[in-house]
C-alpha positions as CSV (number, residue, x, y, z in Angstrom):
1,X,3.2,-10.3,20.4
2,X,1.5,-8.1,23.2
3,X,-2.1,-8.5,24.0
4,X,-4.4,-7.8,27.0
5,X,-7.7,-9.3,27.4
6,X,-8.5,-8.7,31.0
7,X,-9.4,-5.5,32.8
8,X,-5.4,-4.1,33.2
9,X,-4.9,-0.6,32.2
10,X,-1.7,-0.5,30.0
11,X,0.9,2.4,30.1
12,X,3.1,4.1,27.4
13,X,6.2,2.6,29.2
14,X,4.9,-0.9,28.5
15,X,5.7,-0.7,24.4
16,X,8.5,-0.2,22.5
17,X,9.2,0.2,18.6
18,X,9.3,-3.0,16.8
19,X,6.4,-4.8,19.2
20,X,3.6,-6.5,17.5
21,X,0.5,-6.2,19.0
22,X,-1.9,-9.2,18.9
23,X,-5.2,-8.7,16.6
24,X,-6.7,-12.0,16.5
25,X,-10.2,-11.5,15.2
26,X,-11.4,-11.1,11.7
27,X,-14.3,-9.2,9.7
28,X,-16.4,-10.6,7.1
29,X,-17.6,-8.2,4.4
30,X,-21.0,-9.9,3.7
31,X,-22.8,-8.1,0.5
32,X,-25.4,-7.1,3.1
33,X,-23.1,-5.3,5.5
34,X,-21.2,-3.7,2.3
35,X,-24.7,-2.6,1.1
36,X,-25.8,-1.2,4.9
37,X,-22.7,0.5,5.3
38,X,-22.8,2.3,2.0
39,X,-26.4,3.1,2.3
40,X,-25.9,4.8,5.4
41,X,-22.1,6.3,4.7
42,X,-21.0,6.5,1.2
43,X,-24.0,6.1,-1.1
44,X,-22.2,5.5,-4.4
45,X,-23.8,2.9,-7.1
46,X,-20.3,0.9,-7.0
47,X,-21.1,0.0,-3.4
48,X,-25.0,-0.5,-3.6
49,X,-25.9,-1.8,-6.9
50,X,-24.2,-4.8,-8.6
51,X,-25.6,-4.2,-12.0
52,X,-24.6,-0.3,-11.8
53,X,-21.1,-1.1,-10.3
54,X,-20.2,-3.3,-13.2
55,X,-20.0,-0.5,-15.5
56,X,-17.8,1.5,-13.3
57,X,-14.0,1.1,-12.4
58,X,-13.6,-2.1,-10.3
59,X,-16.3,-3.9,-12.8
60,X,-18.2,-5.3,-9.8
61,X,-19.5,-4.5,-6.0
62,X,-16.8,-3.3,-4.0
63,X,-17.1,-2.1,-0.2
64,X,-16.4,1.4,0.4
65,X,-12.8,2.2,1.7
66,X,-14.3,4.0,4.6
67,X,-16.0,0.3,5.4
68,X,-12.7,-1.0,5.5
69,X,-11.2,1.7,7.7
70,X,-14.3,1.3,10.2
71,X,-13.7,-2.7,10.2
72,X,-10.0,-2.0,11.0
73,X,-11.2,0.1,13.9
74,X,-13.5,-2.4,15.1
75,X,-11.1,-5.2,14.9
76,X,-8.5,-2.8,17.1
77,X,-11.1,-2.4,19.7
78,X,-12.0,-6.1,20.1
79,X,-8.6,-7.0,20.2
80,X,-8.0,-4.7,23.3
81,X,-4.3,-4.5,23.1
82,X,-4.2,-1.7,25.6
83,X,-6.4,-3.7,28.2
84,X,-9.0,-1.4,29.6
85,X,-7.3,1.7,28.3
86,X,-9.3,3.3,25.8
87,X,-8.1,3.9,21.9
88,X,-7.9,7.1,21.9
89,X,-6.7,8.6,18.2
90,X,-4.5,11.6,18.2
91,X,-3.9,11.2,14.2
92,X,-4.1,8.9,11.3
93,X,-1.2,9.3,8.9
94,X,-0.2,7.7,5.6
95,X,-3.3,6.2,4.8
96,X,-3.5,4.0,1.6
97,X,-6.1,2.1,-0.1
98,X,-4.2,-0.6,-1.6
99,X,-6.6,-3.0,-2.9
100,X,-10.5,-3.1,-3.3
101,X,-12.6,-4.9,-0.6
102,X,-15.0,-7.1,-2.0
103,X,-18.2,-8.7,-0.8
104,X,-17.3,-12.1,0.8
105,X,-13.7,-10.9,1.7
106,X,-12.7,-11.6,5.3
107,X,-10.4,-9.0,6.9
108,X,-7.7,-9.1,9.4
109,X,-5.2,-7.0,10.8
110,X,-1.5,-6.4,11.8
111,X,-0.2,-3.9,14.1
112,X,3.1,-2.8,14.8
113,X,4.5,-0.1,17.2
114,X,6.5,2.5,15.3
115,X,7.8,4.4,18.3
116,X,6.6,5.5,21.6
117,X,7.1,9.3,23.0
118,X,6.3,11.1,26.2
119,X,4.3,14.3,25.8
120,X,6.4,17.4,26.2
121,X,3.5,19.3,27.8
122,X,1.9,16.6,30.0
123,X,3.6,14.2,32.1
124,X,1.1,11.9,32.6
125,X,0.8,10.7,29.1
126,X,2.5,10.1,25.9
127,X,2.0,9.0,22.2
128,X,2.5,5.7,20.7
129,X,2.6,5.5,16.9
130,X,1.3,1.8,15.3
131,X,1.5,0.8,11.6
132,X,-1.9,-1.3,10.8
133,X,-2.0,-3.4,7.7
134,X,-5.5,-4.7,6.8
135,X,-5.4,-7.7,4.6
136,X,-8.2,-10.0,3.1
137,X,-8.2,-13.9,3.4
138,X,-5.6,-14.5,0.7
139,X,-3.1,-12.2,2.4
140,X,-3.5,-9.4,-0.3
141,X,-3.0,-6.1,1.3
142,X,-6.2,-3.9,1.3
143,X,-5.2,-0.9,3.1
144,X,-2.5,0.6,5.4
145,X,-2.3,3.5,7.9
146,X,-0.4,4.9,10.8
147,X,-2.3,5.7,13.9
148,X,-1.0,7.9,16.8
149,X,-2.8,7.0,20.0
150,X,-2.7,9.0,23.0
151,X,-1.6,6.9,26.4
152,X,-1.4,7.4,29.9
153,X,2.4,7.3,31.3
154,X,3.1,5.5,34.7
155,X,5.6,8.0,34.9
156,X,3.5,10.2,37.1
157,X,0.6,7.8,38.5
């Protein structure tokens, strides 16, 4: 597991395919958080109104998928796997919502480095592709995605 909790800067060359990044935190989808997020960003009845949600696809109140994505991003930021190097996204690919996130679920994230590559146009940076898997407390995967992050390279410090 690769984890950085202090103020060090991490570089592209410190990572390799197969590395797992330590993401120790969790995020609880309380009913209040579900409704607050949905009210601001995804105001659909399935996220806001328990009674209305009963007659819809999931048969109960569910969190917005965007809320699950935001919680995943928060857990990654809080874990600081790149030390004080910011998480700068270049792309998100292969996003899949695998199961509904329910009020009361506690989410955790697993992250694995898929590849690293130097930039062809800028020798001072490169890209790291990560697979992120977000699970709820019973181990059920709820979403998966691949992030490509922009990192500094120590080839030309």
